[in-house]
PARO-586505 format. One line per field, with one value per residue (C-alpha): residue in three letters; x, y, z. Coordinates in nm, 3 decimals, decimal comma, always signed. Example, Ala and Ser with C-alpha at 12.3 -4.5 7.8 and 13.67 -1.06 7.14 Angstrom:
pator <- c(ALA|SER)
x <- c(+1,230|+1,367)
y <- c(-0,450|-0,106)
z <- c(+0,780|+0,714)
# end
This chain:
pator <- c(UNK|UNK|UNK|UNK|UNK|UNK|UNK|UNK|UNK|UNK|UNK|UNK|UNK|UNK|UNK|UNK|UNK|UNK|UNK|UNK|UNK|UNK|UNK|UNK|UNK|UNK|UNK|UNK|UNK|UNK|UNK|UNK|UNK|UNK|UNK|UNK|UNK|UNK|UNK|UNK|UNK|UNK|UNK|UNK|UNK|UNK|UNK|UNK|UNK|UNK|UNK|UNK|UNK|UNK|UNK|UNK|UNK|UNK|UNK|UNK|UNK|UNK|UNK|UNK|UNK|UNK|UNK|UNK|UNK|UNK|UNK|UNK|UNK|UNK|UNK|UNK|UNK|UNK|UNK|UNK|UNK|UNK|UNK|UNK|UNK|UNK|UNK|UNK|UNK|UNK|UNK|UNK|UNK|UNK|UNK|UNK|UNK|UNK|UNK|UNK|UNK|UNK|UNK|UNK|UNK|UNK|UNK|UNK|UNK|UNK|UNK|UNK|UNK|UNK|UNK|UNK|UNK|UNK|UNK|UNK|UNK)
x <- c(+0,188|+0,410|+0,271|+0,506|+0,479|+0,749|+0,579|+0,641|+0,541|+0,575|+0,494|+0,300|+0,283|+0,121|+0,227|+0,632|+0,604|+0,486|+0,713|+1,011|+0,882|+0,842|+1,165|+1,342|+1,166|+1,286|+1,630|+1,592|+1,523|+1,774|+2,032|+1,879|+1,911|+1,538|+1,487|+1,122|+0,849|+0,504|+0,700|+0,942|+0,653|+0,478|+0,781|+0,829|+0,480|+0,491|+0,838|+0,646|+0,306|+0,514|+0,730|+0,395|+0,277|+0,569|+0,516|+0,122|-0,027|-0,355|-0,311|-0,502|-0,865|-1,066|-1,254|-1,595|-1,629|-1,920|-1,716|-1,381|-1,373|-1,404|-1,142|-0,866|-0,995|-0,897|-1,094|-0,958|-0,860|-0,733|-0,698|-0,419|-0,420|-0,113|-0,015|-0,196|-0,456|-0,295|-0,408|-0,210|-0,398|-0,331|-0,437|-0,332|-0,240|-0,098|-0,005|+0,144|+0,485|+0,413|+0,185|+0,211|+0,116|+0,081|+0,066|-0,157|-0,217|-0,062|-0,260|-0,357|-0,732|-0,894|-0,762|-0,891|-1,278|-1,221|-1,135|-1,398|-1,646|-1,716|-1,852|-1,760|-1,948)
y <- c(+1,501|+1,516|+1,749|+2,029|+1,972|+1,741|+1,394|+1,163|+0,831|+0,723|+0,422|+0,427|+0,228|-0,110|-0,083|-0,024|-0,257|-0,544|-0,413|-0,425|-0,777|-0,881|-0,745|-0,971|-1,311|-1,236|-1,156|-1,487|-1,715|-1,567|-1,670|-2,029|-1,986|-1,919|-1,680|-1,709|-1,696|-1,533|-1,329|-1,202|-1,155|-0,960|-0,740|-0,679|-0,567|-0,303|-0,189|-0,137|+0,016|+0,289|+0,346|+0,450|+0,618|+0,846|+0,959|+0,928|+0,996|+0,972|+0,595|+0,364|+0,319|+0,604|+0,460|+0,567|+0,808|+0,626|+0,301|+0,455|+0,295|+0,561|+0,410|+0,539|+0,921|+1,009|+1,216|+1,002|+0,679|+0,496|+0,092|-0,088|-0,412|-0,620|-0,959|-1,306|-1,111|-0,833|-0,469|-0,151|+0,108|+0,511|+0,872|+1,166|+1,487|+1,780|+2,143|+2,440|+2,267|+1,857|+1,549|+1,298|+0,952|+0,802|+0,418|+0,307|-0,090|-0,365|-0,620|-1,005|-1,002|-1,133|-0,885|-0,617|-0,764|-0,770|-0,383|-0,295|-0,487|-0,737|-1,072|-1,397|-1,631)
z <- c(-1,715|-1,367|-1,116|-1,068|-0,696|-0,508|-0,419|-0,139|-0,009|+0,331|+0,450|+0,825|+1,120|+1,012|+0,638|+0,734|+1,014|+0,721|+0,474|+0,708|+0,782|+0,454|+0,365|+0,637|+0,501|+0,152|+0,250|+0,462|+0,145|-0,095|+0,177|+0,131|-0,254|-0,338|-0,627|-0,615|-0,348|-0,312|-0,048|-0,318|-0,559|-0,343|-0,150|-0,569|-0,643|-0,340|-0,452|-0,841|-0,658|-0,456|-0,756|-0,968|-0,690|-0,636|-1,074|-0,993|-0,607|-0,768|-0,927|-0,721|-0,729|-0,525|-0,253|-0,201|+0,090|+0,239|+0,272|+0,427|+0,762|+1,044|+1,206|+0,959|+1,017|+0,671|+0,443|+0,105|+0,036|-0,227|-0,259|-0,508|-0,558|-0,505|-0,603|-0,427|-0,324|-0,094|-0,087|-0,072|+0,116|+0,124|+0,171|-0,006|+0,141|-0,015|+0,014|-0,145|-0,176|-0,223|-0,217|+0,015|-0,015|+0,322|+0,269|+0,573|+0,537|+0,325|+0,410|+0,288|+0,162|+0,458|+0,674|+0,370|+0,427|+0,779|+0,780|+0,578|+0,772|+0,479|+0,583|+0,398|+0,198)
# end
């Protein structure tokens, strides 16, 4: 059941920059005649997940509060897995009128590991 509140998804800072860069790369690839690349697949994956968030803000996997990096300064954090081992991290804020999912990061797996302080094997 869809909530009665307005639902928005906002790409912030790093996520917005990554999305814009990816969009430019894909546009250039299309001009060169490419029809399927990793970048195209990733952009499509992001667009699909953002659409899902607009329907269900809690779609992603909730990250335990004790695992949330302090540098993010958020009360809740969710993770969505994207194609090619990329991740989308977002937080949810709500009030009486709306629910807003703020996408904080769109990052590859090594950057994700670094953000959370995971060590490589």
